[in-house]
Backbone as CSV, one residue per row, in Angstrom:
resi,resn,N_x,N_y,N_z,CA_x,CA_y,CA_z,C_x,C_y,C_z
1,MET,29.422,-10.440,-2.633,28.200,-11.207,-2.710,27.228,-10.485,-3.648
2,LYS,26.777,-11.169,-4.675,25.856,-10.575,-5.634,24.423,-10.676,-5.127
3,ARG,23.678,-9.631,-5.402,22.245,-9.657,-5.086,21.510,-10.210,-6.292
4,GLU,20.555,-11.074,-6.028,19.765,-11.610,-7.119,18.774,-10.559,-7.598
5,LYS,18.513,-10.565,-8.891,17.552,-9.634,-9.456,16.157,-10.022,-8.968
6,THR,15.404,-9.043,-8.528,14.055,-9.283,-8.038,13.158,-9.671,-9.198
7,LYS,12.450,-10.777,-9.009,11.534,-11.225,-10.046,10.232,-10.441,-9.933
8,THR,9.682,-10.091,-11.078,8.384,-9.445,-11.092,7.407,-10.369,-11.800
9,TYR,6.218,-10.460,-11.273,5.202,-11.346,-11.824,4.009,-10.510,-12.264
10,THR,3.361,-10.947,-13.319,2.192,-10.231,-13.813,1.021,-10.443,-12.864
11,ALA,0.065,-9.557,-12.954,-1.134,-9.668,-12.117,-1.900,-10.942,-12.440
12,GLU,-1.907,-11.323,-13.707,-2.600,-12.549,-14.103,-1.949,-13.776,-13.467
13,PHE,-0.598,-13.790,-13.458,0.116,-14.911,-12.852,-0.186,-14.989,-11.360
14,ARG,-0.169,-13.841,-10.696,-0.458,-13.814,-9.264,-1.858,-14.331,-8.982
15,ALA,-2.821,-13.843,-9.750,-4.210,-14.258,-9.538,-4.379,-15.749,-9.776
16,SER,-3.755,-16.249,-10.826,-3.884,-17.685,-11.102,-3.165,-18.509,-10.039
17,ALA,-2.051,-18.012,-9.523,-1.336,-18.726,-8.462,-2.178,-18.790,-7.195
18,VAL,-2.845,-17.689,-6.860,-3.707,-17.664,-5.679,-4.879,-18.614,-5.869
19,LYS,-5.466,-18.594,-7.060,-6.598,-19.479,-7.347,-6.165,-20.935,-7.248
20,LEU,-5.015,-21.245,-7.805,-4.493,-22.609,-7.753,-4.223,-23.030,-6.315
21,ALA,-3.636,-22.146,-5.526,-3.318,-22.477,-4.135,-4.589,-22.686,-3.321
22,ASN,-5.625,-21.885,-3.586,-6.879,-22.007,-2.839,-7.664,-23.249,-3.227
23,GLU,-7.616,-23.617,-4.508,-8.411,-24.739,-4.987,-7.680,-26.074,-4.901
24,SER,-6.380,-26.033,-4.761,-5.580,-27.257,-4.744,-5.669,-27.949,-3.387
25,SER,-5.556,-29.259,-3.427,-5.536,-30.019,-2.174,-4.123,-30.110,-1.615
26,LYS,-3.148,-29.645,-2.398,-1.750,-29.656,-1.952,-1.501,-28.517,-0.973
27,PRO,-0.485,-28.659,-0.125,-0.107,-27.540,0.751,0.397,-26.357,-0.075
28,VAL,0.300,-25.171,0.505,0.723,-23.953,-0.188,2.211,-24.024,-0.527
29,ALA,3.005,-24.601,0.363,4.445,-24.702,0.115,4.712,-25.521,-1.142
30,GLN,3.993,-26.617,-1.316,4.180,-27.461,-2.499,3.737,-26.725,-3.759
31,THR,2.632,-26.029,-3.679,2.147,-25.249,-4.820,3.173,-24.187,-5.197
32,ALA,3.751,-23.528,-4.199,4.773,-22.501,-4.455,5.979,-23.111,-5.158
33,ARG,6.421,-24.270,-4.673,7.567,-24.932,-5.316,7.236,-25.302,-6.758
34,ASP,6.020,-25.809,-6.992,5.617,-26.188,-8.348,5.623,-24.993,-9.293
35,LEU,5.248,-23.840,-8.774,5.198,-22.624,-9.592,6.552,-21.920,-9.695
36,GLY,7.496,-22.308,-8.846,8.796,-21.644,-8.839,8.771,-20.305,-8.140
37,VAL,7.892,-20.190,-7.128,7.719,-18.946,-6.383,8.096,-19.207,-4.934
38,ASN,8.627,-18.201,-4.276,8.935,-18.308,-2.858,7.647,-18.547,-2.079
39,GLU,7.707,-19.409,-1.091,6.519,-19.739,-0.299,5.927,-18.505,0.383
40,ASN,6.783,-17.664,0.956,6.298,-16.451,1.625,5.620,-15.499,0.640
41,THR,6.151,-15.436,-0.566,5.547,-14.588,-1.592,4.137,-15.065,-1.915
42,LEU,3.980,-16.379,-2.065,2.653,-16.917,-2.365,1.694,-16.671,-1.215
43,HIS,2.150,-16.811,0.022,1.297,-16.513,1.172,0.868,-15.044,1.158
44,THR,1.789,-14.144,0.814,1.471,-12.724,0.743,0.406,-12.471,-0.315
45,TRP,0.558,-13.101,-1.470,-0.429,-12.935,-2.531,-1.786,-13.460,-2.098
46,ILE,-1.801,-14.589,-1.424,-3.065,-15.170,-0.963,-3.765,-14.208,-0.018
47,ASN,-3.025,-13.654,0.926,-3.622,-12.697,1.868,-4.124,-11.451,1.159
48,LYS,-3.370,-10.985,0.170,-3.726,-9.748,-0.520,-4.907,-9.946,-1.468
49,TYR,-4.873,-10.999,-2.254,-5.867,-11.177,-3.308,-7.110,-11.945,-2.871
50,SER,-7.092,-12.561,-1.704,-8.255,-13.321,-1.262,-9.258,-12.456,-0.527
51,GLN,-8.882,-11.240,-0.160,-9.795,-10.371,0.570,-10.756,-9.714,-0.401
52,PRO,-11.995,-9.517,0.014,-12.958,-8.868,-0.877,-12.527,-7.445,-1.214
53,LEU,-12.722,-7.061,-2.455,-12.269,-5.750,-2.919,-13.104,-4.608,-2.359
54,ASP,-14.387,-4.845,-2.117,-15.250,-3.769,-1.640,-15.414,-3.779,-0.128
55,GLN,-14.448,-4.304,0.580,-14.508,-4.382,2.039,-14.578,-2.982,2.650
56,ASP,-13.778,-2.042,2.146,-13.785,-0.678,2.685,-15.088,0.042,2.361
57,LYS,-15.653,-0.236,1.217,-16.865,0.458,0.805,-18.037,0.106,1.709
58,ALA,-18.080,-1.127,2.190,-19.197,-1.546,3.029,-19.155,-0.869,4.390
59,VAL,-17.971,-0.534,4.862,-17.813,0.056,6.182,-18.079,1.555,6.169
60,ARG,-17.843,2.210,5.058,-17.966,3.662,4.984,-19.419,4.107,5.065
61,THR,-19.649,5.037,5.947,-20.966,5.663,6.053,-20.748,7.164,6.013
62,ASP,-21.840,7.905,6.088,-21.715,9.359,6.078,-20.903,9.852,7.274
63,ASP,-21.093,9.215,8.436,-20.339,9.617,9.623,-18.842,9.478,9.392
64,HIS,-18.429,8.372,8.763,-17.010,8.181,8.476,-16.502,9.257,7.530
65,LEU,-17.315,9.592,6.547,-16.889,10.614,5.584,-16.751,11.982,6.242
66,TYR,-17.685,12.325,7.130,-17.600,13.615,7.827,-16.378,13.664,8.742
67,GLU,-16.102,12.553,9.416,-14.919,12.504,10.277,-13.640,12.651,9.457
68,GLU,-13.596,11.977,8.318,-12.418,12.076,7.461,-12.271,13.492,6.916
69,LEU,-13.384,14.110,6.525,-13.347,15.483,6.029,-12.826,16.433,7.096
70,LYS,-13.305,16.250,8.334,-12.869,17.092,9.448,-11.359,16.921,9.680
71,ARG,-10.902,15.665,9.650,-9.481,15.384,9.860,-8.643,16.007,8.753
72,LEU,-9.105,15.885,7.523,-8.356,16.437,6.393,-8.312,17.964,6.420
73,LYS,-9.408,18.594,6.828,-9.411,20.056,6.938,-8.430,20.524,8.004
74,LYS,-8.395,19.811,9.128,-7.470,20.163,10.202,-6.026,19.998,9.731
75,GLU,-5.752,18.892,9.017,-4.407,18.652,8.509,-4.030,19.711,7.472
76,ASN,-4.972,20.085,6.623,-4.726,21.109,5.615,-4.377,22.442,6.270
77,ALA,-5.096,22.806,7.336,-4.816,24.054,8.042,-3.413,24.022,8.658
78,ARG,-3.047,22.889,9.243,-1.726,22.751,9.855,-0.637,22.865,8.801
79,LEU,-0.821,22.198,7.666,0.184,22.239,6.608,0.309,23.632,5.997
80,THR,-0.804,24.330,5.863,-0.776,25.707,5.355,0.006,26.597,6.305
81,GLU,-0.230,26.427,7.590,0.488,27.202,8.601,1.989,26.919,8.545
82,GLU,2.353,25.645,8.414,3.771,25.279,8.320,4.395,25.874,7.062
83,ARG,3.683,25.816,5.942,4.197,26.367,4.694,4.455,27.860,4.819
84,ASP,3.496,28.578,5.418,3.654,30.027,5.569,4.841,30.355,6.465
85,LEU,5.014,29.587,7.525,6.143,29.796,8.431,7.464,29.550,7.705
86,LEU,7.514,28.501,6.903,8.738,28.206,6.158,9.034,29.278,5.107
87,LYS,8.006,29.829,4.501,8.207,30.922,3.546,8.831,32.126,4.231
88,LYS,8.301,32.468,5.414,8.834,33.605,6.162,10.275,33.358,6.575
89,ALA,10.567,32.131,7.006,11.931,31.802,7.418,12.885,31.887,6.232
90,ALA,12.460,31.390,5.079,13.306,31.444,3.888,13.571,32.889,3.485
91,ALA,12.552,33.733,3.551,12.727,35.144,3.211,13.679,35.818,4.194
92,TYR,13.553,35.498,5.459,14.421,36.076,6.499,15.865,35.701,6.246
93,PHE,16.126,34.406,6.001,17.511,33.975,5.800,18.059,34.460,4.465
94,ALA,17.229,34.653,3.474,17.695,35.183,2.191,18.130,36.637,2.355
95,LYS,17.396,37.396,3.152,17.758,38.792,3.437,19.069,38.861,4.198
96,GLU,19.234,37.970,5.143,20.407,37.966,6.024,21.694,37.707,5.241
97,GLN,21.626,36.952,4.149,22.831,36.599,3.399,23.282,37.739,2.469
98,ARG,22.439,38.711,2.211,22.820,39.810,1.288,23.770,40.750,1.908
């Protein structure tokens, strides 16, 4: 059984397809068929491209930034600790093989 090659669409095509689907009085399924696109793909594009781009920016406040900074510092400390432990383990096993 052959797999079909995945089609790739330009950003302009996606945007125009979403605009057409939103402004058209036809159902999304019919619009998808007219464009030669899978119905589920068009629904995915509509969900992705219809959301406001600055949605995350409106929610972010200084408190969110401080919480994120705290979380990232904690994660950085954990990763540094893991890295150091792995370095020691690698050195130990390298010595053992000689």
